N, CA, C and O atoms as a Tripos MOL2 file, in Angstrom:
@<TRIPOS>MOLECULE
protein
  300   299    75     0     0
PROTEIN
NO_CHARGES

@<TRIPOS>ATOM
      1 N          92.9780  125.4700  167.1870 N.3       1 UNK1
      2 CA         92.8610  124.4800  167.7260 C.3       1 UNK1
      3 C          94.0480  123.8850  168.5660 C.2       1 UNK1
      4 O          94.8370  123.1050  168.0310 O.2       1 UNK1
      5 N          94.1640  124.2230  169.7740 N.am      2 UNK2
      6 CA         95.1230  123.7720  170.7070 C.3       2 UNK2
      7 C          95.0380  122.1970  170.7070 C.2       2 UNK2
      8 O          94.1440  121.4560  170.3000 O.2       2 UNK2
      9 N          96.4880  121.8710  171.4040 N.am      3 UNK3
     10 CA         96.4140  120.0440  171.4310 C.3       3 UNK3
     11 C          95.6060  119.6870  172.9570 C.2       3 UNK3
     12 O          95.4700  118.5370  173.3730 O.2       3 UNK3
     13 N          95.2830  120.4920  173.4270 N.am      4 UNK4
     14 CA         94.3090  120.0160  174.5780 C.3       4 UNK4
     15 C          93.1000  119.7890  173.8520 C.2       4 UNK4
     16 O          92.5610  118.6820  173.8450 O.2       4 UNK4
     17 N          92.6400  120.7870  173.2330 N.am      5 UNK5
     18 CA         91.2310  120.3780  172.7900 C.3       5 UNK5
     19 C          91.1800  119.2840  171.7070 C.2       5 UNK5
     20 O          90.2070  118.5400  171.5930 O.2       5 UNK5
     21 N          92.4560  119.2050  170.7780 N.am      6 UNK6
     22 CA         92.2540  117.9840  169.9540 C.3       6 UNK6
     23 C          92.3970  116.7140  170.8500 C.2       6 UNK6
     24 O          91.8770  115.7470  170.2920 O.2       6 UNK6
     25 N          92.8510  116.4630  171.8700 N.am      7 UNK7
     26 CA         93.2930  115.4900  173.0050 C.3       7 UNK7
     27 C          91.7470  115.0300  173.3420 C.2       7 UNK7
     28 O          91.3430  113.8760  173.2060 O.2       7 UNK7
     29 N          91.0550  116.0010  173.7500 N.am      8 UNK8
     30 CA         89.1610  116.3460  174.1820 C.3       8 UNK8
     31 C          88.8710  115.2790  173.1470 C.2       8 UNK8
     32 O          88.6140  114.0830  173.2920 O.2       8 UNK8
     33 N          88.9860  116.0700  172.0110 N.am      9 UNK9
     34 CA         88.0740  115.4790  170.5940 C.3       9 UNK9
     35 C          88.5400  113.9510  170.0380 C.2       9 UNK9
     36 O          87.9370  113.1810  169.2900 O.2       9 UNK9
     37 N          89.7950  113.8280  170.6710 N.am     10 UNK10
     38 CA         90.5130  112.0600  170.9070 C.3      10 UNK10
     39 C          89.4760  111.0340  171.6110 C.2      10 UNK10
     40 O          88.8590  109.9850  171.4280 O.2      10 UNK10
     41 N          89.6640  111.8430  172.3390 N.am     11 UNK11
     42 CA         89.3650  110.8870  174.0330 C.3      11 UNK11
     43 C          87.6640  110.7880  173.6330 C.2      11 UNK11
     44 O          87.0550  109.7190  173.6770 O.2      11 UNK11
     45 N          87.1890  111.7670  173.3380 N.am     12 UNK12
     46 CA         85.5560  111.2970  173.2260 C.3      12 UNK12
     47 C          85.1650  110.6150  171.5460 C.2      12 UNK12
     48 O          84.1790  109.9120  171.3290 O.2      12 UNK12
     49 N          85.7760  110.8580  170.9190 N.am     13 UNK13
     50 CA         85.7030  109.9520  169.8660 C.3      13 UNK13
     51 C          86.2420  108.3940  170.0580 C.2      13 UNK13
     52 O          85.6750  107.4880  169.4480 O.2      13 UNK13
     53 N          87.1640  108.1760  170.7790 N.am     14 UNK14
     54 CA         87.6160  106.7850  171.1220 C.3      14 UNK14
     55 C          86.4290  106.5510  172.2740 C.2      14 UNK14
     56 O          86.0110  105.3970  172.3710 O.2      14 UNK14
     57 N          86.0480  107.2300  172.8600 N.am     15 UNK15
     58 CA         85.1030  106.7040  174.2540 C.3      15 UNK15
     59 C          83.8510  106.1970  173.0440 C.2      15 UNK15
     60 O          83.7110  104.9860  172.8700 O.2      15 UNK15
     61 N          83.1090  107.0290  172.3660 N.am     16 UNK16
     62 CA         82.4780  106.5110  171.4600 C.3      16 UNK16
     63 C          82.2510  105.5100  170.5090 C.2      16 UNK16
     64 O          81.2070  104.9580  170.1620 O.2      16 UNK16
     65 N          83.5970  105.3500  170.0940 N.am     17 UNK17
     66 CA         84.3730  104.3020  168.9830 C.3      17 UNK17
     67 C          83.7350  102.7570  170.2540 C.2      17 UNK17
     68 O          82.8750  101.8960  170.0700 O.2      17 UNK17
     69 N          84.3810  102.9480  171.0970 N.am     18 UNK18
     70 CA         84.0570  102.1230  172.1060 C.3      18 UNK18
     71 C          82.8970  100.9910  172.4750 C.2      18 UNK18
     72 O          82.7810   99.7660  172.5020 O.2      18 UNK18
     73 N          81.8760  102.5460  172.8230 N.am     19 UNK19
     74 CA         80.7700  101.9800  172.8040 C.3      19 UNK19
     75 C          79.7480  100.9570  171.9000 C.2      19 UNK19
     76 O          79.0640   99.9510  172.0840 O.2      19 UNK19
     77 N          80.1510  102.0110  170.6620 N.am     20 UNK20
     78 CA         79.3760  101.4110  169.5040 C.3      20 UNK20
     79 C          79.8520  100.0670  169.0160 C.2      20 UNK20
     80 O          79.2210   99.3850  168.2080 O.2      20 UNK20
     81 N          81.1790   99.6770  169.6370 N.am     21 UNK21
     82 CA         81.8610   98.7520  169.2960 C.3      21 UNK21
     83 C          81.4100   97.2110  170.0120 C.2      21 UNK21
     84 O          81.2530   96.0770  169.5620 O.2      21 UNK21
     85 N          81.2970   97.8670  171.4160 N.am     22 UNK22
     86 CA         81.0900   96.5230  172.4260 C.3      22 UNK22
     87 C          79.4480   96.3880  172.4420 C.2      22 UNK22
     88 O          78.9180   95.2940  172.6360 O.2      22 UNK22
     89 N          78.4800   97.9170  172.1620 N.am     23 UNK23
     90 CA         76.8720   97.4710  171.4170 C.3      23 UNK23
     91 C          76.5210   96.4600  170.4390 C.2      23 UNK23
     92 O          75.5420   95.7200  170.5310 O.2      23 UNK23
     93 N          77.6500   96.4690  169.1840 N.am     24 UNK24
     94 CA         77.2640   95.5010  168.3160 C.3      24 UNK24
     95 C          77.7490   94.3070  168.6750 C.2      24 UNK24
     96 O          77.2370   93.3930  168.0290 O.2      24 UNK24
     97 N          78.5220   93.9820  169.4420 N.am     25 UNK25
     98 CA         79.5690   92.9210  169.5190 C.3      25 UNK25
     99 C          78.4730   92.2640  170.3770 C.2      25 UNK25
    100 O          77.9840   91.2480  169.8840 O.2      25 UNK25
    101 N          77.9110   92.7350  171.7950 N.am     26 UNK26
    102 CA         76.8830   92.2570  172.5650 C.3      26 UNK26
    103 C          75.7100   91.7940  171.5400 C.2      26 UNK26
    104 O          75.5040   90.5850  171.4400 O.2      26 UNK26
    105 N          75.1020   92.5070  170.9410 N.am     27 UNK27
    106 CA         74.0000   92.4330  170.0230 C.3      27 UNK27
    107 C          74.3850   91.4270  169.3100 C.2      27 UNK27
    108 O          73.6650   90.4290  169.3600 O.2      27 UNK27
    109 N          75.4050   91.3930  168.5940 N.am     28 UNK28
    110 CA         75.8600   89.9870  167.8460 C.3      28 UNK28
    111 C          75.9630   88.6290  168.7510 C.2      28 UNK28
    112 O          75.6850   87.6330  168.0830 O.2      28 UNK28
    113 N          76.2610   88.3810  169.9690 N.am     29 UNK29
    114 CA         76.1380   87.3830  170.7110 C.3      29 UNK29
    115 C          75.5400   86.9650  171.0290 C.2      29 UNK29
    116 O          75.4740   85.7360  171.0010 O.2      29 UNK29
    117 N          74.3440   88.0550  171.7670 N.am     30 UNK30
    118 CA         73.0090   87.4690  171.6630 C.3      30 UNK30
    119 C          71.9980   86.8430  170.1770 C.2      30 UNK30
    120 O          71.4190   85.7880  169.9160 O.2      30 UNK30
    121 N          72.1590   87.8540  169.6380 N.am     31 UNK31
    122 CA         71.5240   87.1940  168.3650 C.3      31 UNK31
    123 C          71.4200   85.9990  168.1020 C.2      31 UNK31
    124 O          70.3730   85.3530  168.0610 O.2      31 UNK31
    125 N          73.2060   85.3790  167.7770 N.am     32 UNK32
    126 CA         73.7400   83.9450  167.5570 C.3      32 UNK32
    127 C          72.7770   83.2070  168.8010 C.2      32 UNK32
    128 O          71.9510   82.2970  168.7350 O.2      32 UNK32
    129 N          73.2400   83.9680  169.8690 N.am     33 UNK33
    130 CA         72.7940   82.7920  171.1090 C.3      33 UNK33
    131 C          71.4490   82.5690  171.0360 C.2      33 UNK33
    132 O          71.0020   81.4460  171.2640 O.2      33 UNK33
    133 N          70.5420   83.7520  170.6670 N.am     34 UNK34
    134 CA         68.6770   83.0730  170.9230 C.3      34 UNK34
    135 C          68.4330   82.6200  169.2070 C.2      34 UNK34
    136 O          67.3020   82.2780  168.8620 O.2      34 UNK34
    137 N          69.3300   82.6430  168.4060 N.am     35 UNK35
    138 CA         69.1630   82.1560  167.1860 C.3      35 UNK35
    139 C          69.1320   80.4730  167.6030 C.2      35 UNK35
    140 O          68.1710   79.7190  167.4520 O.2      35 UNK35
    141 N          70.5770   80.1070  168.2140 N.am     36 UNK36
    142 CA         70.9640   78.9750  168.6230 C.3      36 UNK36
    143 C          69.6680   78.1680  169.7030 C.2      36 UNK36
    144 O          69.2350   77.0160  169.6630 O.2      36 UNK36
    145 N          69.4100   79.0190  170.3770 N.am     37 UNK37
    146 CA         68.2260   78.3530  171.8740 C.3      37 UNK37
    147 C          67.2580   78.2500  170.6780 C.2      37 UNK37
    148 O          66.6780   77.1900  170.9140 O.2      37 UNK37
    149 N          66.6390   78.8450  169.2830 N.am     38 UNK38
    150 CA         65.7580   78.4620  169.0510 C.3      38 UNK38
    151 C          65.6510   77.7110  168.1820 C.2      38 UNK38
    152 O          64.5000   77.4530  167.8310 O.2      38 UNK38
    153 N          66.5590   77.1790  167.6120 N.am     39 UNK39
    154 CA         66.9720   75.9240  167.0670 C.3      39 UNK39
    155 C          67.1440   74.6570  167.6550 C.2      39 UNK39
    156 O          66.9240   73.5890  167.0830 O.2      39 UNK39
    157 N          67.6460   74.8350  169.1100 N.am     40 UNK40
    158 CA         67.9640   73.7640  169.9750 C.3      40 UNK40
    159 C          67.8540   74.3150  170.7950 C.2      40 UNK40
    160 O          68.7600   75.0970  171.0830 O.2      40 UNK40
    161 N          66.3600   74.1910  171.8650 N.am     41 UNK41
    162 CA         66.2190   74.7040  172.5030 C.3      41 UNK41
    163 C          66.8050   73.7380  173.5870 C.2      41 UNK41
    164 O          67.2720   74.3250  174.5630 O.2      41 UNK41
    165 N          66.8780   72.2690  173.6090 N.am     42 UNK42
    166 CA         67.9070   71.3010  175.0320 C.3      42 UNK42
    167 C          68.7210   71.9440  175.3270 C.2      42 UNK42
    168 O          68.7170   72.4660  176.4420 O.2      42 UNK42
    169 N          69.6890   72.1400  174.4660 N.am     43 UNK43
    170 CA         70.7550   73.0180  174.2920 C.3      43 UNK43
    171 C          71.3590   74.7330  175.0450 C.2      43 UNK43
    172 O          72.5110   75.1600  175.1270 O.2      43 UNK43
    173 N          70.2470   75.2780  175.4190 N.am     44 UNK44
    174 CA         69.7640   76.5240  176.2220 C.3      44 UNK44
    175 C          70.8450   76.5830  177.3360 C.2      44 UNK44
    176 O          71.3090   77.6740  177.6670 O.2      44 UNK44
    177 N          71.2960   75.3100  177.9800 N.am     45 UNK45
    178 CA         72.0060   75.7990  179.0420 C.3      45 UNK45
    179 C          73.4190   75.6880  178.7010 C.2      45 UNK45
    180 O          74.2530   76.2020  179.4470 O.2      45 UNK45
    181 N          73.8320   74.9540  177.4510 N.am     46 UNK46
    182 CA         75.4910   74.7900  177.2950 C.3      46 UNK46
    183 C          75.3500   76.2600  176.3660 C.2      46 UNK46
    184 O          76.4850   76.7360  176.3630 O.2      46 UNK46
    185 N          74.5240   77.0690  175.6660 N.am     47 UNK47
    186 CA         74.7650   78.3500  174.7600 C.3      47 UNK47
    187 C          74.8930   79.2360  175.6900 C.2      47 UNK47
    188 O          75.9810   79.8100  175.7480 O.2      47 UNK47
    189 N          73.5820   79.6810  176.9040 N.am     48 UNK48
    190 CA         73.3760   80.5570  177.7240 C.3      48 UNK48
    191 C          74.7590   80.7870  178.4370 C.2      48 UNK48
    192 O          74.8220   81.9930  178.6750 O.2      48 UNK48
    193 N          75.6810   80.2690  178.7970 N.am     49 UNK49
    194 CA         76.8380   80.1580  180.0140 C.3      49 UNK49
    195 C          77.7870   81.3000  179.2780 C.2      49 UNK49
    196 O          78.0290   82.4520  179.6400 O.2      49 UNK49
    197 N          78.3770   80.3340  177.7500 N.am     50 UNK50
    198 CA         79.6100   80.8020  176.8120 C.3      50 UNK50
    199 C          79.1290   82.4820  176.5990 C.2      50 UNK50
    200 O          79.8930   83.4470  176.5770 O.2      50 UNK50
    201 N          77.7360   82.4960  176.4650 N.am     51 UNK51
    202 CA         77.4530   84.1710  175.5400 C.3      51 UNK51
    203 C          77.5690   84.9550  177.1480 C.2      51 UNK51
    204 O          78.3530   85.8970  177.2640 O.2      51 UNK51
    205 N          76.8200   84.5400  178.2320 N.am     52 UNK52
    206 CA         77.2700   85.7180  178.8810 C.3      52 UNK52
    207 C          78.9170   85.9600  179.6370 C.2      52 UNK52
    208 O          79.2170   86.9370  180.3220 O.2      52 UNK52
    209 N          79.5340   85.1750  179.4090 N.am     53 UNK53
    210 CA         80.8640   85.1060  179.5490 C.3      53 UNK53
    211 C          81.3090   85.7130  178.3920 C.2      53 UNK53
    212 O          81.8230   86.7720  178.7520 O.2      53 UNK53
    213 N          81.3840   85.6050  177.1920 N.am     54 UNK54
    214 CA         81.4460   86.4360  176.4280 C.3      54 UNK54
    215 C          81.0040   87.5330  176.2270 C.2      54 UNK54
    216 O          81.7680   88.1060  175.4510 O.2      54 UNK54
    217 N          79.9830   88.3040  176.5640 N.am     55 UNK55
    218 CA         79.3960   89.3110  176.9350 C.3      55 UNK55
    219 C          80.4960   90.3060  177.9120 C.2      55 UNK55
    220 O          80.9870   91.4140  177.6960 O.2      55 UNK55
    221 N          80.6210   89.3090  179.1150 N.am     56 UNK56
    222 CA         81.0120   90.0460  179.7230 C.3      56 UNK56
    223 C          82.8130   90.7190  179.7620 C.2      56 UNK56
    224 O          83.3120   91.7390  180.2370 O.2      56 UNK56
    225 N          83.3750   89.4990  178.9780 N.am     57 UNK57
    226 CA         84.6180   89.8070  178.3500 C.3      57 UNK57
    227 C          84.4880   91.3250  177.3380 C.2      57 UNK57
    228 O          85.3080   92.2350  177.4580 O.2      57 UNK57
    229 N          83.3930   91.3770  176.4220 N.am     58 UNK58
    230 CA         83.1640   92.6190  175.5220 C.3      58 UNK58
    231 C          83.3890   93.6630  176.8910 C.2      58 UNK58
    232 O          84.2680   94.5200  176.9810 O.2      58 UNK58
    233 N          82.2930   93.3240  177.9660 N.am     59 UNK59
    234 CA         82.0650   94.6060  178.5010 C.3      59 UNK59
    235 C          83.3280   95.2780  179.3410 C.2      59 UNK59
    236 O          83.7660   96.4280  179.3600 O.2      59 UNK59
    237 N          83.6120   94.4080  179.8340 N.am     60 UNK60
    238 CA         85.2390   94.9190  180.1000 C.3      60 UNK60
    239 C          86.6320   95.4330  179.6190 C.2      60 UNK60
    240 O          87.5230   95.9890  180.2610 O.2      60 UNK60
    241 N          86.5330   94.9630  177.8330 N.am     61 UNK61
    242 CA         87.2700   95.2230  177.1700 C.3      61 UNK61
    243 C          86.6300   97.1500  177.0460 C.2      61 UNK61
    244 O          87.2600   98.2030  177.1400 O.2      61 UNK61
    245 N          85.4180   96.9180  176.8470 N.am     62 UNK62
    246 CA         85.1900   98.3880  176.7030 C.3      62 UNK62
    247 C          85.2870   99.3880  177.8070 C.2      62 UNK62
    248 O          85.4240  100.5950  177.6090 O.2      62 UNK62
    249 N          85.1880   98.6760  179.2880 N.am     63 UNK63
    250 CA         85.0090   99.7310  180.2890 C.3      63 UNK63
    251 C          86.5130  100.3880  180.6000 C.2      63 UNK63
    252 O          86.8570  101.4400  181.1380 O.2      63 UNK63
    253 N          87.3050   99.1850  179.9620 N.am     64 UNK64
    254 CA         89.2400   99.1210  180.2600 C.3      64 UNK64
    255 C          89.1060  100.2060  179.3240 C.2      64 UNK64
    256 O          89.1270  101.3350  179.8140 O.2      64 UNK64
    257 N          88.9470  100.0750  177.8240 N.am     65 UNK65
    258 CA         88.9210  101.5880  176.9470 C.3      65 UNK65
    259 C          88.3500  102.7530  177.4790 C.2      65 UNK65
    260 O          88.9440  103.8030  177.2300 O.2      65 UNK65
    261 N          87.5610  102.7910  178.0020 N.am     66 UNK66
    262 CA         86.2370  104.1910  178.4790 C.3      66 UNK66
    263 C          87.4630  104.7130  179.2010 C.2      66 UNK66
    264 O          88.0450  105.7460  178.8700 O.2      66 UNK66
    265 N          87.9820  103.5610  180.6860 N.am     67 UNK67
    266 CA         88.9370  104.0610  181.3160 C.3      67 UNK67
    267 C          90.1640  105.0220  180.5870 C.2      67 UNK67
    268 O          90.4220  106.1410  181.0300 O.2      67 UNK67
    269 N          90.7910  104.5050  179.5580 N.am     68 UNK68
    270 CA         91.7490  105.0120  178.6700 C.3      68 UNK68
    271 C          91.5540  106.4150  178.5690 C.2      68 UNK68
    272 O          92.1360  107.4080  179.0060 O.2      68 UNK68
    273 N          90.7240  106.2330  177.9760 N.am     69 UNK69
    274 CA         89.5860  107.4910  176.9340 C.3      69 UNK69
    275 C          89.9290  108.4160  178.2170 C.2      69 UNK69
    276 O          90.9910  109.0340  178.1430 O.2      69 UNK69
    277 N          89.1870  108.5740  179.3280 N.am     70 UNK70
    278 CA         88.9250  109.1260  180.3710 C.3      70 UNK70
    279 C          90.3040  109.8590  180.7790 C.2      70 UNK70
    280 O          90.3680  111.0850  180.8660 O.2      70 UNK70
    281 N          91.5880  108.8650  181.0630 N.am     71 UNK71
    282 CA         92.8720  109.2270  181.6610 C.3      71 UNK71
    283 C          93.2340  110.1300  180.8240 C.2      71 UNK71
    284 O          93.7730  111.1300  181.2980 O.2      71 UNK71
    285 N          93.0440  110.0370  179.3510 N.am     72 UNK72
    286 CA         93.7590  110.6180  178.2780 C.3      72 UNK72
    287 C          93.1190  112.0670  178.1890 C.2      72 UNK72
    288 O          93.8990  112.9900  177.9520 O.2      72 UNK72
    289 N          91.7930  112.3500  178.3560 N.am     73 UNK73
    290 CA         91.0440  114.0300  178.1680 C.3      73 UNK73
    291 C          91.6080  114.5660  179.8040 C.2      73 UNK73
    292 O          92.0660  115.7060  179.8870 O.2      73 UNK73
    293 N          91.5390  113.6440  181.1150 N.am     74 UNK74
    294 CA         91.8440  114.4890  181.7890 C.3      74 UNK74
    295 C          93.3710  115.0630  182.1470 C.2      74 UNK74
    296 O          93.6870  116.0650  182.7880 O.2      74 UNK74
    297 N          94.2320  114.0120  181.4650 N.am     75 UNK75
    298 CA         95.9440  114.3980  181.5130 C.3      75 UNK75
    299 C          96.3490  115.8500  181.1810 C.2      75 UNK75
    300 O          97.5340  116.1800  181.1990 O.2      75 UNK75
@<TRIPOS>BOND
     1     1     2 1
     2     2     3 1
     3     3     4 2
     4     3     5 am
     5     5     6 1
     6     6     7 1
     7     7     8 2
     8     7     9 am
     9     9    10 1
    10    10    11 1
    11    11    12 2
    12    11    13 am
    13    13    14 1
    14    14    15 1
    15    15    16 2
    16    15    17 am
    17    17    18 1
    18    18    19 1
    19    19    20 2
    20    19    21 am
    21    21    22 1
    22    22    23 1
    23    23    24 2
    24    23    25 am
    25    25    26 1
    26    26    27 1
    27    27    28 2
    28    27    29 am
    29    29    30 1
    30    30    31 1
    31    31    32 2
    32    31    33 am
    33    33    34 1
    34    34    35 1
    35    35    36 2
    36    35    37 am
    37    37    38 1
    38    38    39 1
    39    39    40 2
    40    39    41 am
    41    41    42 1
    42    42    43 1
    43    43    44 2
    44    43    45 am
    45    45    46 1
    46    46    47 1
    47    47    48 2
    48    47    49 am
    49    49    50 1
    50    50    51 1
    51    51    52 2
    52    51    53 am
    53    53    54 1
    54    54    55 1
    55    55    56 2
    56    55    57 am
    57    57    58 1
    58    58    59 1
    59    59    60 2
    60    59    61 am
    61    61    62 1
    62    62    63 1
    63    63    64 2
    64    63    65 am
    65    65    66 1
    66    66    67 1
    67    67    68 2
    68    67    69 am
    69    69    70 1
    70    70    71 1
    71    71    72 2
    72    71    73 am
    73    73    74 1
    74    74    75 1
    75    75    76 2
    76    75    77 am
    77    77    78 1
    78    78    79 1
    79    79    80 2
    80    79    81 am
    81    81    82 1
    82    82    83 1
    83    83    84 2
    84    83    85 am
    85    85    86 1
    86    86    87 1
    87    87    88 2
    88    87    89 am
    89    89    90 1
    90    90    91 1
    91    91    92 2
    92    91    93 am
    93    93    94 1
    94    94    95 1
    95    95    96 2
    96    95    97 am
    97    97    98 1
    98    98    99 1
    99    99   100 2
   100    99   101 am
   101   101   102 1
   102   102   103 1
   103   103   104 2
   104   103   105 am
   105   105   106 1
   106   106   107 1
   107   107   108 2
   108   107   109 am
   109   109   110 1
   110   110   111 1
   111   111   112 2
   112   111   113 am
   113   113   114 1
   114   114   115 1
   115   115   116 2
   116   115   117 am
   117   117   118 1
   118   118   119 1
   119   119   120 2
   120   119   121 am
   121   121   122 1
   122   122   123 1
   123   123   124 2
   124   123   125 am
   125   125   126 1
   126   126   127 1
   127   127   128 2
   128   127   129 am
   129   129   130 1
   130   130   131 1
   131   131   132 2
   132   131   133 am
   133   133   134 1
   134   134   135 1
   135   135   136 2
   136   135   137 am
   137   137   138 1
   138   138   139 1
   139   139   140 2
   140   139   141 am
   141   141   142 1
   142   142   143 1
   143   143   144 2
   144   143   145 am
   145   145   146 1
   146   146   147 1
   147   147   148 2
   148   147   149 am
   149   149   150 1
   150   150   151 1
   151   151   152 2
   152   151   153 am
   153   153   154 1
   154   154   155 1
   155   155   156 2
   156   155   157 am
   157   157   158 1
   158   158   159 1
   159   159   160 2
   160   159   161 am
   161   161   162 1
   162   162   163 1
   163   163   164 2
   164   163   165 am
   165   165   166 1
   166   166   167 1
   167   167   168 2
   168   167   169 am
   169   169   170 1
   170   170   171 1
   171   171   172 2
   172   171   173 am
   173   173   174 1
   174   174   175 1
   175   175   176 2
   176   175   177 am
   177   177   178 1
   178   178   179 1
   179   179   180 2
   180   179   181 am
   181   181   182 1
   182   182   183 1
   183   183   184 2
   184   183   185 am
   185   185   186 1
   186   186   187 1
   187   187   188 2
   188   187   189 am
   189   189   190 1
   190   190   191 1
   191   191   192 2
   192   191   193 am
   193   193   194 1
   194   194   195 1
   195   195   196 2
   196   195   197 am
   197   197   198 1
   198   198   199 1
   199   199   200 2
   200   199   201 am
   201   201   202 1
   202   202   203 1
   203   203   204 2
   204   203   205 am
   205   205   206 1
   206   206   207 1
   207   207   208 2
   208   207   209 am
   209   209   210 1
   210   210   211 1
   211   211   212 2
   212   211   213 am
   213   213   214 1
   214   214   215 1
   215   215   216 2
   216   215   217 am
   217   217   218 1
   218   218   219 1
   219   219   220 2
   220   219   221 am
   221   221   222 1
   222   222   223 1
   223   223   224 2
   224   223   225 am
   225   225   226 1
   226   226   227 1
   227   227   228 2
   228   227   229 am
   229   229   230 1
   230   230   231 1
   231   231   232 2
   232   231   233 am
   233   233   234 1
   234   234   235 1
   235   235   236 2
   236   235   237 am
   237   237   238 1
   238   238   239 1
   239   239   240 2
   240   239   241 am
   241   241   242 1
   242   242   243 1
   243   243   244 2
   244   243   245 am
   245   245   246 1
   246   246   247 1
   247   247   248 2
   248   247   249 am
   249   249   250 1
   250   250   251 1
   251   251   252 2
   252   251   253 am
   253   253   254 1
   254   254   255 1
   255   255   256 2
   256   255   257 am
   257   257   258 1
   258   258   259 1
   259   259   260 2
   260   259   261 am
   261   261   262 1
   262   262   263 1
   263   263   264 2
   264   263   265 am
   265   265   266 1
   266   266   267 1
   267   267   268 2
   268   267   269 am
   269   269   270 1
   270   270   271 1
   271   271   272 2
   272   271   273 am
   273   273   274 1
   274   274   275 1
   275   275   276 2
   276   275   277 am
   277   277   278 1
   278   278   279 1
   279   279   280 2
   280   279   281 am
   281   281   282 1
   282   282   283 1
   283   283   284 2
   284   283   285 am
   285   285   286 1
   286   286   287 1
   287   287   288 2
   288   287   289 am
   289   289   290 1
   290   290   291 1
   291   291   292 2
   292   291   293 am
   293   293   294 1
   294   294   295 1
   295   295   296 2
   296   295   297 am
   297   297   298 1
   298   298   299 1
   299   299   300 2
@<TRIPOS>SUBSTRUCTURE
     1 UNK1         2 RESIDUE 1 A UNK
     2 UNK2         6 RESIDUE 1 A UNK
     3 UNK3        10 RESIDUE 1 A UNK
     4 UNK4        14 RESIDUE 1 A UNK
     5 UNK5        18 RESIDUE 1 A UNK
     6 UNK6        22 RESIDUE 1 A UNK
     7 UNK7        26 RESIDUE 1 A UNK
     8 UNK8        30 RESIDUE 1 A UNK
     9 UNK9        34 RESIDUE 1 A UNK
    10 UNK10       38 RESIDUE 1 A UNK
    11 UNK11       42 RESIDUE 1 A UNK
    12 UNK12       46 RESIDUE 1 A UNK
    13 UNK13       50 RESIDUE 1 A UNK
    14 UNK14       54 RESIDUE 1 A UNK
    15 UNK15       58 RESIDUE 1 A UNK
    16 UNK16       62 RESIDUE 1 A UNK
    17 UNK17       66 RESIDUE 1 A UNK
    18 UNK18       70 RESIDUE 1 A UNK
    19 UNK19       74 RESIDUE 1 A UNK
    20 UNK20       78 RESIDUE 1 A UNK
    21 UNK21       82 RESIDUE 1 A UNK
    22 UNK22       86 RESIDUE 1 A UNK
    23 UNK23       90 RESIDUE 1 A UNK
    24 UNK24       94 RESIDUE 1 A UNK
    25 UNK25       98 RESIDUE 1 A UNK
    26 UNK26      102 RESIDUE 1 A UNK
    27 UNK27      106 RESIDUE 1 A UNK
    28 UNK28      110 RESIDUE 1 A UNK
    29 UNK29      114 RESIDUE 1 A UNK
    30 UNK30      118 RESIDUE 1 A UNK
    31 UNK31      122 RESIDUE 1 A UNK
    32 UNK32      126 RESIDUE 1 A UNK
    33 UNK33      130 RESIDUE 1 A UNK
    34 UNK34      134 RESIDUE 1 A UNK
    35 UNK35      138 RESIDUE 1 A UNK
    36 UNK36      142 RESIDUE 1 A UNK
    37 UNK37      146 RESIDUE 1 A UNK
    38 UNK38      150 RESIDUE 1 A UNK
    39 UNK39      154 RESIDUE 1 A UNK
    40 UNK40      158 RESIDUE 1 A UNK
    41 UNK41      162 RESIDUE 1 A UNK
    42 UNK42      166 RESIDUE 1 A UNK
    43 UNK43      170 RESIDUE 1 A UNK
    44 UNK44      174 RESIDUE 1 A UNK
    45 UNK45      178 RESIDUE 1 A UNK
    46 UNK46      182 RESIDUE 1 A UNK
    47 UNK47      186 RESIDUE 1 A UNK
    48 UNK48      190 RESIDUE 1 A UNK
    49 UNK49      194 RESIDUE 1 A UNK
    50 UNK50      198 RESIDUE 1 A UNK
    51 UNK51      202 RESIDUE 1 A UNK
    52 UNK52      206 RESIDUE 1 A UNK
    53 UNK53      210 RESIDUE 1 A UNK
    54 UNK54      214 RESIDUE 1 A UNK
    55 UNK55      218 RESIDUE 1 A UNK
    56 UNK56      222 RESIDUE 1 A UNK
    57 UNK57      226 RESIDUE 1 A UNK
    58 UNK58      230 RESIDUE 1 A UNK
    59 UNK59      234 RESIDUE 1 A UNK
    60 UNK60      238 RESIDUE 1 A UNK
    61 UNK61      242 RESIDUE 1 A UNK
    62 UNK62      246 RESIDUE 1 A UNK
    63 UNK63      250 RESIDUE 1 A UNK
    64 UNK64      254 RESIDUE 1 A UNK
    65 UNK65      258 RESIDUE 1 A UNK
    66 UNK66      262 RESIDUE 1 A UNK
    67 UNK67      266 RESIDUE 1 A UNK
    68 UNK68      270 RESIDUE 1 A UNK
    69 UNK69      274 RESIDUE 1 A UNK
    70 UNK70      278 RESIDUE 1 A UNK
    71 UNK71      282 RESIDUE 1 A UNK
    72 UNK72      286 RESIDUE 1 A UNK
    73 UNK73      290 RESIDUE 1 A UNK
    74 UNK74      294 RESIDUE 1 A UNK
    75 UNK75      298 RESIDUE 1 A UNK
């Protein structure tokens, strides 16, 4: 195995781990938000906005890490 194929393998593993982590994170946010809304339906507006902001931040970090993995793979 040469260095380039190891870099491709590392970038692919990194992209996969980032995707799995983002999916777990967003799933947990949604789970807890839905649980909170089910317990307190009146607070749904106060729960929904931070949930969306948190999910967007996780997506941003995941996208940033995926771009880094692609830059490593294409270098």
